[in-house]
N, CA, C and O of each residue as an XYZ file, in Angstrom:
584
protein
N      31.311    -46.991   -219.935
C      32.164    -47.660   -218.982
C      31.316    -48.615   -218.163
O      30.285    -48.214   -217.623
N      31.727    -49.867   -218.059
C      30.934    -50.834   -217.321
C      30.906    -50.510   -215.842
O      31.831    -49.902   -215.304
N      29.843    -50.920   -215.203
C      29.685    -50.668   -213.780
C      29.312    -51.972   -213.093
O      28.532    -52.758   -213.630
N      29.856    -52.203   -211.924
C      29.418    -53.326   -211.113
C      29.278    -52.833   -209.681
O      29.683    -51.714   -209.367
N      28.706    -53.661   -208.809
C      28.403    -53.211   -207.452
C      29.661    -52.812   -206.692
O      29.614    -51.890   -205.877
N      30.788    -53.484   -206.937
C      32.034    -53.123   -206.254
C      32.460    -51.706   -206.659
O      32.882    -50.917   -205.813
N      32.349    -51.391   -207.938
C      32.736    -50.068   -208.407
C      31.718    -49.009   -208.006
O      32.080    -47.844   -207.842
N      30.447    -49.389   -207.845
C      29.421    -48.439   -207.412
C      29.665    -47.956   -205.989
O      29.163    -46.900   -205.604
N      30.428    -48.709   -205.200
C      30.721    -48.321   -203.821
C      31.930    -47.391   -203.713
O      32.237    -46.907   -202.623
N      32.614    -47.138   -204.819
C      33.755    -46.224   -204.785
C      33.267    -44.814   -204.486
O      32.156    -44.454   -204.873
N      34.082    -44.008   -203.802
C      33.656    -42.633   -203.501
C      33.561    -41.782   -204.764
O      34.299    -41.991   -205.727
N      32.642    -40.823   -204.743
C      32.481    -39.875   -205.828
C      33.400    -38.686   -205.585
O      33.343    -38.054   -204.530
N      34.248    -38.384   -206.568
C      35.216    -37.295   -206.445
C      35.061    -36.385   -207.646
O      35.001    -36.895   -208.765
N      34.993    -35.097   -207.492
C      34.812    -34.359   -206.239
C      33.390    -34.507   -205.712
O      32.435    -34.618   -206.481
N      33.267    -34.505   -204.401
C      31.970    -34.682   -203.751
C      31.075    -33.477   -204.011
O      31.538    -32.337   -204.064
N      29.793    -33.751   -204.171
C      28.811    -32.692   -204.295
C      28.601    -32.121   -205.686
O      27.735    -31.264   -205.864
N      29.369    -32.569   -206.686
C      29.205    -32.019   -208.035
C      28.099    -32.700   -208.821
O      27.549    -32.109   -209.750
N      27.768    -33.917   -208.468
C      26.748    -34.660   -209.207
C      25.791    -35.322   -208.236
O      26.163    -35.694   -207.123
N      24.555    -35.460   -208.679
C      23.523    -36.151   -207.927
C      23.096    -37.348   -208.758
O      22.644    -37.195   -209.893
N      23.239    -38.535   -208.196
C      22.927    -39.767   -208.928
C      21.529    -40.288   -208.634
O      21.136    -41.319   -209.181
N      20.760    -39.599   -207.779
C      19.471    -40.102   -207.323
C      18.348    -39.890   -208.327
O      17.276    -40.476   -208.175
N      18.565    -39.071   -209.345
C      17.505    -38.779   -210.309
C      17.098    -40.001   -211.112
O      17.919    -40.881   -211.371
N      15.846    -40.058   -211.503
C      15.342    -41.190   -212.265
C      15.820    -41.200   -213.711
O      15.797    -42.254   -214.347
N      16.249    -40.075   -214.247
C      16.695    -39.993   -215.638
C      18.215    -39.966   -215.766
O      18.741    -39.507   -216.780
N      18.912    -40.442   -214.773
C      20.364    -40.445   -214.803
C      20.936    -39.321   -213.946
O      20.196    -38.485   -213.428
N      22.241    -39.309   -213.804
C      22.874    -38.313   -212.941
C      22.725    -36.898   -213.500
O      22.592    -36.702   -214.708
N      22.749    -35.922   -212.597
C      22.699    -34.510   -212.963
C      23.789    -33.764   -212.205
O      24.192    -34.171   -211.115
N      24.256    -32.686   -212.783
C      25.210    -31.830   -212.095
C      24.491    -30.996   -211.053
O      23.343    -30.594   -211.243
N      25.184    -30.737   -209.940
C      24.664    -29.877   -208.882
C      25.440    -28.575   -208.919
O      26.670    -28.577   -208.966
N      24.736    -27.490   -208.899
C      25.360    -26.178   -208.901
C      24.646    -25.277   -207.930
O      24.046    -25.735   -206.958
N      24.714    -23.992   -208.202
C      24.076    -23.025   -207.327
C      23.260    -22.027   -208.119
O      23.482    -21.818   -209.312
N      22.302    -21.410   -207.421
C      21.469    -20.354   -208.004
C      21.323    -19.255   -206.966
O      20.909    -19.516   -205.837
N      21.662    -18.026   -207.343
C      21.510    -16.895   -206.442
C      20.104    -16.325   -206.617
O      19.777    -15.819   -207.690
N      19.263    -16.399   -205.572
C      17.903    -15.875   -205.698
C      17.885    -14.345   -205.823
O      16.942    -13.781   -206.380
N      18.893    -13.693   -205.323
C      18.963    -12.233   -205.398
C      19.315    -11.766   -206.818
O      18.642    -10.895   -207.370
N      20.367    -12.344   -207.406
C      20.858    -11.924   -208.728
C      20.250    -12.716   -209.882
O      20.237    -12.251   -211.022
N      19.745    -13.919   -209.580
C      19.193    -14.773   -210.619
C      20.245    -15.522   -211.418
O      19.922    -16.102   -212.455
N      21.497    -15.529   -210.968
C      22.578    -16.198   -211.690
C      22.709    -17.649   -211.260
O      22.468    -17.992   -210.102
N      23.097    -18.505   -212.216
C      23.426    -19.902   -211.937
C      24.932    -20.055   -211.931
O      25.646    -19.306   -212.599
N      25.418    -21.039   -211.167
C      26.858    -21.263   -211.026
C      27.174    -22.744   -211.072
O      26.378    -23.579   -210.642
N      28.345    -23.057   -211.597
C      28.912    -24.394   -211.479
C      30.425    -24.256   -211.402
O      31.044    -23.644   -212.272
N      31.015    -24.822   -210.365
C      30.362    -25.441   -209.213
C      29.707    -24.375   -208.338
O      29.891    -23.177   -208.556
N      28.952    -24.820   -207.361
C      28.254    -23.909   -206.455
C      29.274    -23.196   -205.579
O      30.013    -23.845   -204.838
N      29.326    -21.852   -205.655
C      30.261    -21.125   -204.800
C      29.689    -20.975   -203.389
O      28.495    -21.170   -203.163
N      30.536    -20.636   -202.481
C      30.078    -20.396   -201.109
C      29.216    -19.132   -201.056
O      28.219    -19.065   -200.338
N      29.636    -18.125   -201.846
C      28.913    -16.854   -201.906
C      28.815    -16.399   -203.355
O      29.716    -16.655   -204.155
N      27.719    -15.724   -203.689
C      27.559    -15.149   -205.023
C      28.616    -14.052   -205.193
O      28.725    -13.179   -204.333
N      29.396    -14.074   -206.277
C      30.434    -13.060   -206.454
C      29.874    -11.653   -206.720
O      30.606    -10.668   -206.618
N      28.587    -11.556   -207.058
C      27.988    -10.254   -207.326
C      27.417     -9.611   -206.065
O      27.717     -8.456   -205.762
N      26.589    -10.364   -205.329
C      25.906     -9.770   -204.172
C      26.363    -10.339   -202.826
O      25.928     -9.868   -201.775
N      27.225    -11.337   -202.852
C      27.798    -11.973   -201.657
C      26.793    -12.732   -200.804
O      27.061    -13.008   -199.635
N      25.646    -13.072   -201.367
C      24.677    -13.916   -200.659
C      24.995    -15.384   -200.947
O      25.525    -15.698   -202.013
N      24.683    -16.283   -200.019
C      24.898    -17.702   -200.301
C      23.882    -18.207   -201.331
O      22.679    -18.028   -201.139
N      24.341    -18.829   -202.412
C      23.403    -19.361   -203.402
C      22.715    -20.633   -202.910
O      23.253    -21.379   -202.092
N      21.520    -20.854   -203.430
C      20.790    -22.093   -203.164
C      21.378    -23.199   -204.030
O      21.955    -22.927   -205.083
N      21.234    -24.446   -203.586
C      21.614    -25.578   -204.419
C      20.625    -25.734   -205.562
O      19.444    -25.411   -205.428
N      21.118    -26.229   -206.681
C      20.240    -26.355   -207.857
C      20.737    -27.463   -208.772
O      21.941    -27.638   -208.957
N      19.798    -28.206   -209.340
C      20.129    -29.178   -210.368
C      20.342    -28.430   -211.678
O      19.526    -27.593   -212.062
N      21.439    -28.734   -212.358
C      21.757    -28.090   -213.628
C      21.495    -29.003   -214.819
O      21.713    -28.610   -215.965
N      21.030    -30.216   -214.553
C      20.775    -31.174   -215.620
C      22.015    -31.981   -215.955
O      23.072    -31.810   -215.347
N      21.866    -32.860   -216.930
C      22.977    -33.723   -217.314
C      23.128    -33.890   -218.810
O      23.991    -34.640   -219.266
N      22.298    -33.202   -219.584
C      22.367    -33.293   -221.045
C      22.884    -31.987   -221.616
O      22.621    -30.912   -221.077
N      23.626    -32.090   -222.717
C      24.139    -30.881   -223.343
C      24.786    -31.161   -224.679
O      24.604    -32.219   -225.281
N      25.558    -30.165   -225.128
C      26.218    -30.207   -226.427
C      27.676    -29.791   -226.229
O      27.967    -28.873   -225.462
N      28.591    -30.474   -226.927
C      30.002    -30.097   -226.860
C      30.184    -28.770   -227.590
O      29.910    -28.664   -228.785
N      30.647    -27.765   -226.860
C      30.969    -26.467   -227.455
C      32.388    -26.507   -228.030
O      32.631    -26.061   -229.151
N      33.310    -27.046   -227.246
C      34.706    -27.167   -227.648
C      35.350    -28.259   -226.803
O      34.889    -28.548   -225.698
N      36.407    -28.861   -227.318
C      37.079    -29.921   -226.554
C      38.534    -30.021   -226.993
O      38.930    -29.484   -228.028
N      39.316    -30.718   -226.184
C      40.675    -31.046   -226.560
C      41.022    -32.408   -225.986
O      40.487    -32.819   -224.956
N      41.910    -33.090   -226.655
C      42.442    -34.363   -226.178
C      43.825    -34.085   -225.630
O      44.688    -33.545   -226.322
N      44.024    -34.463   -224.375
C      45.296    -34.220   -223.688
C      46.109    -35.502   -223.732
O      45.670    -36.549   -223.255
N      47.296    -35.407   -224.308
C      48.133    -36.600   -224.467
C      49.325    -36.605   -223.510
O      50.093    -37.567   -223.487
N      49.484    -35.552   -222.732
C      50.542    -35.496   -221.714
C      50.151    -36.402   -220.543
O      49.000    -36.823   -220.428
N      51.109    -36.687   -219.692
C      50.845    -37.552   -218.538
C      49.714    -36.934   -217.704
O      49.821    -35.790   -217.263
N      48.634    -37.692   -217.492
C      47.464    -37.147   -216.807
C      47.609    -37.161   -215.280
O      48.351    -37.966   -214.718
N      46.884    -36.253   -214.628
C      46.844    -36.264   -213.167
C      45.834    -37.281   -212.656
O      44.998    -37.757   -213.425
N      45.896    -37.614   -211.401
C      44.897    -38.416   -210.700
C      44.593    -39.758   -211.352
O      43.468    -40.249   -211.263
N      45.581    -40.354   -212.004
C      45.400    -41.681   -212.574
C      44.393    -41.747   -213.710
O      43.862    -42.819   -213.998
N      44.122    -40.623   -214.359
C      43.217    -40.640   -215.506
C      43.880    -41.407   -216.643
O      45.107    -41.488   -216.699
N      43.093    -41.964   -217.542
C      43.687    -42.691   -218.660
C      44.441    -41.743   -219.588
O      44.173    -40.542   -219.625
N      45.374    -42.297   -220.325
C      46.145    -41.482   -221.271
C      45.885    -42.007   -222.672
O      46.130    -43.188   -222.921
N      45.408    -41.199   -223.585
C      45.031    -39.794   -223.452
C      43.665    -39.656   -222.781
O      42.926    -40.630   -222.633
N      43.347    -38.419   -222.377
C      42.027    -38.124   -221.840
C      41.524    -36.854   -222.511
O      42.304    -36.105   -223.099
N      40.224    -36.613   -222.423
C      39.632    -35.458   -223.100
C      38.866    -34.600   -222.104
O      38.238    -35.105   -221.173
N      38.931    -33.302   -222.322
C      38.176    -32.326   -221.548
C      37.508    -31.372   -222.529
O      37.943    -31.234   -223.672
N      36.461    -30.725   -222.076
C      35.805    -29.796   -222.980
C      34.813    -28.900   -222.283
O      34.505    -29.067   -221.103
N      34.320    -27.942   -223.046
C      33.243    -27.068   -222.602
C      31.931    -27.653   -223.118
O      31.802    -27.994   -224.294
N      30.967    -27.761   -222.216
C      29.664    -28.331   -222.523
C      28.611    -27.266   -222.265
O      28.592    -26.656   -221.196
N      27.732    -27.037   -223.240
C      26.584    -26.154   -223.056
C      25.438    -27.011   -222.536
O      24.910    -27.855   -223.260
N      25.052    -26.794   -221.276
C      24.002    -27.590   -220.651
C      22.621    -27.145   -221.119
O      22.337    -25.949   -221.183
N      21.769    -28.105   -221.444
C      20.423    -27.815   -221.931
C      19.563    -27.134   -220.868
O      18.956    -26.096   -221.131
N      19.509    -27.715   -219.672
C      18.571    -27.274   -218.648
C      18.883    -25.879   -218.123
O      17.977    -25.056   -217.987
N      20.133    -25.603   -217.829
C      20.492    -24.332   -217.186
C      21.020    -23.295   -218.160
O      21.017    -22.102   -217.857
N      21.478    -23.739   -219.338
C      22.079    -22.811   -220.286
C      23.518    -22.450   -219.960
O      24.141    -21.679   -220.689
N      24.058    -22.999   -218.868
C      25.447    -22.719   -218.503
C      26.410    -23.437   -219.438
O      26.093    -24.497   -219.977
N      27.567    -22.859   -219.623
C      28.684    -23.522   -220.315
C      29.665    -23.923   -219.223
O      30.219    -23.073   -218.527
N      29.872    -25.220   -219.083
C      30.745    -25.716   -218.012
C      31.922    -26.475   -218.612
O      31.877    -26.903   -219.766
N      32.974    -26.634   -217.818
C      34.177    -27.368   -218.208
C      34.132    -28.721   -217.531
O      33.904    -28.794   -216.324
N      34.345    -29.805   -218.282
C      34.278    -31.122   -217.675
C      35.056    -32.172   -218.437
O      35.550    -31.944   -219.541
N      35.149    -33.337   -217.804
C      35.793    -34.494   -218.421
C      34.858    -35.120   -219.444
O      33.637    -35.103   -219.289
N      35.462    -35.673   -220.496
C      34.715    -36.418   -221.510
C      35.136    -37.882   -221.436
O      36.270    -38.190   -221.070
N      34.234    -38.766   -221.780
C      34.490    -40.198   -221.704
C      35.698    -40.563   -222.573
O      35.670    -40.345   -223.785
N      36.763    -41.118   -221.970
C      37.951    -41.456   -222.748
C      37.697    -42.515   -223.812
O      38.455    -42.604   -224.778
N      36.649    -43.320   -223.660
C      36.330    -44.337   -224.660
C      35.779    -43.718   -225.947
O      35.710    -44.392   -226.975
N      35.389    -42.443   -225.899
C      34.784    -41.788   -227.058
C      35.719    -40.801   -227.748
O      35.269    -40.030   -228.595
N      36.989    -40.804   -227.415
C      37.919    -39.802   -227.947
C      37.890    -39.735   -229.471
O      37.902    -38.636   -230.024
N      37.853    -40.840   -230.150
C      37.865    -40.834   -231.611
C      36.572    -40.361   -232.252
O      36.533    -40.134   -233.461
N      35.513    -40.209   -231.465
C      34.210    -39.815   -232.000
C      33.794    -38.407   -231.582
O      32.730    -37.939   -231.988
N      34.605    -37.724   -230.783
C      34.234    -36.393   -230.294
C      34.203    -35.387   -231.431
O      35.014    -35.443   -232.355
N      33.254    -34.466   -231.347
C      33.156    -33.379   -232.316
C      32.326    -32.260   -231.692
O      31.412    -32.514   -230.908
N      32.654    -31.034   -232.047
C      31.855    -29.910   -231.583
C      30.439    -30.068   -232.119
O      30.237    -30.451   -233.271
N      29.472    -29.770   -231.275
C      28.077    -29.903   -231.651
C      27.461    -31.252   -231.333
O      26.244    -31.402   -231.440
N      28.261    -32.242   -230.944
C      27.720    -33.564   -230.585
C      27.000    -33.485   -229.250
O      27.433    -32.775   -228.342
N      25.912    -34.209   -229.136
C      25.144    -34.261   -227.892
C      25.851    -35.184   -226.904
O      26.409    -36.214   -227.283
N      25.815    -34.796   -225.635
C      26.430    -35.576   -224.570
C      25.462    -35.715   -223.403
O      24.510    -34.947   -223.257
N      25.734    -36.709   -222.588
C      24.940    -36.984   -221.391
C      25.895    -37.296   -220.245
O      26.886    -38.004   -220.425
N      25.589    -36.766   -219.074
C      26.414    -36.987   -217.888
C      26.314    -38.432   -217.415
O      25.230    -39.012   -217.362
N      27.451    -38.993   -217.079
C      27.533    -40.308   -216.450
C      28.432    -40.178   -215.240
O      29.207    -39.230   -215.120
N      28.319    -41.135   -214.352
C      29.212    -41.229   -213.196
C      29.738    -42.649   -213.180
O      28.965    -43.607   -213.193
N      31.055    -42.785   -213.152
C      31.615    -44.121   -213.155
C      33.069    -44.123   -212.714
O      33.656    -43.063   -212.495
N      33.654    -45.313   -212.583
C      35.048    -45.419   -212.173
C      35.950    -44.714   -213.182
O      35.907    -45.003   -214.377
N      36.762    -43.790   -212.685
C      37.664    -43.052   -213.559
C      38.754    -42.419   -212.712
O      38.504    -41.446   -212.001
N      39.939    -42.955   -212.781
C      41.081    -42.375   -212.080
C      41.102    -42.664   -210.595
O      40.497    -43.619   -210.108
N      41.831    -41.794   -209.885
C      42.058    -41.953   -208.447
C      41.748    -40.654   -207.723
O      41.728    -39.574   -208.313
N      41.508    -40.794   -206.419
C      41.317    -39.600   -205.597
C      42.685    -39.027   -205.217
O      43.706    -39.512   -205.704
N      42.722    -38.032   -204.382
C      43.978    -37.387   -203.986
C      44.919    -38.271   -203.190
O      46.089    -37.925   -203.026
N      44.431    -39.423   -202.683
C      45.272    -40.354   -201.926
C      45.666    -41.572   -202.743
O      46.215    -42.529   -202.197
N      45.396    -41.553   -204.042
C      45.784    -42.658   -204.907
C      44.820    -43.827   -204.905
O      45.145    -44.888   -205.438
N      43.638    -43.662   -204.317
C      42.635    -44.724   -204.274
C      41.676    -44.594   -205.457
O      41.387    -43.476   -205.884
N      41.174    -45.714   -206.001
C      40.206    -45.645   -207.099
C      38.968    -44.850   -206.674
O      38.568    -44.869   -205.510
N      38.379    -44.158   -207.637
C      37.183    -43.372   -207.333
C      36.277    -43.306   -208.554
O      36.650    -43.732   -209.647
N      35.102    -42.775   -208.352
C      34.171    -42.498   -209.436
C      34.174    -40.995   -209.682
O      34.351    -40.208   -208.752
N      33.975    -40.601   -210.940
C      33.925    -39.188   -211.310
C      32.767    -38.958   -212.271
O      32.357    -39.862   -212.999
N      32.246    -37.733   -212.261
C      31.294    -37.372   -213.313
C      32.050    -37.078   -214.609
O      33.099    -36.434   -214.590
N      31.517    -37.549   -215.724
C      32.101    -37.273   -217.039
C      30.974    -37.327   -218.065
O      29.907    -37.881   -217.802
N      31.220    -36.753   -219.218
C      30.207    -36.718   -220.267
C      30.530    -37.752   -221.344
O      31.659    -37.844   -221.825
N      29.507    -38.527   -221.707
C      29.604    -39.501   -222.795
C      28.741    -39.015   -223.945
O      27.772    -38.281   -223.748
N      29.105    -39.435   -225.149
C      28.282    -39.094   -226.300
C      26.904    -39.728   -226.126
O      26.781    -40.895   -225.757
N      25.882    -38.938   -226.399
C      24.513    -39.433   -226.293
C      24.222    -40.321   -227.499
O      24.716    -40.064   -228.597
N      23.428    -41.358   -227.297
C      23.053    -42.194   -228.443
C      22.335    -41.333   -229.491
O      21.458    -40.532   -229.165
N      22.723    -41.515   -230.739
C      22.082    -40.778   -231.828
C      21.070    -41.678   -232.506
O      21.120    -42.900   -232.375
N      20.177    -41.081   -233.211
C      19.147    -41.828   -233.899
C      19.785    -42.854   -234.850
O      20.569    -42.502   -235.731
N      19.434    -44.108   -234.653
C      19.909    -45.139   -235.561
C      21.150    -45.879   -235.101
O      21.431    -46.962   -235.616
N      21.907    -45.337   -234.147
C      23.074    -46.062   -233.649
C      23.471    -45.530   -232.283
O      23.090    -44.423   -231.902
N      24.246    -46.331   -231.543
C      24.737    -45.918   -230.223
C      26.065    -45.230   -230.374
O      26.816    -45.491   -231.313
N      26.355    -44.331   -229.423
C      27.610    -43.574   -229.471
C      28.736    -44.405   -229.017
O      29.875    -43.938   -228.987
């Protein structure tokens, strides 16, 4: 998805799920409970096991599609129709998370394909205003771009 300075100023929705400051591209932000050793996404207020507040943690932005579906019903929040969602196994943390997939890649999605987190204009916030969201795009494969 193309980006320009006007679109870069759009708010990130939901706030706090991604960190764009990393040098290798955006990463998901989650939580880690130092007591239990568990990782979470999104970061809960309290660990469901020991009830301690988890620390913030980078979960990375690269992974593999575990499963996905293309939704052709009328989408919420001004998302494009159709749109895709899926479970992603993150490389860095080992977590399996649920997230949006790049709508431009719907015809190329497959289980086992490598993906990379991006942040860009996609849909609207709860007040109907344009916003940016984290979503996963197919990672470039050897010999061609996704």
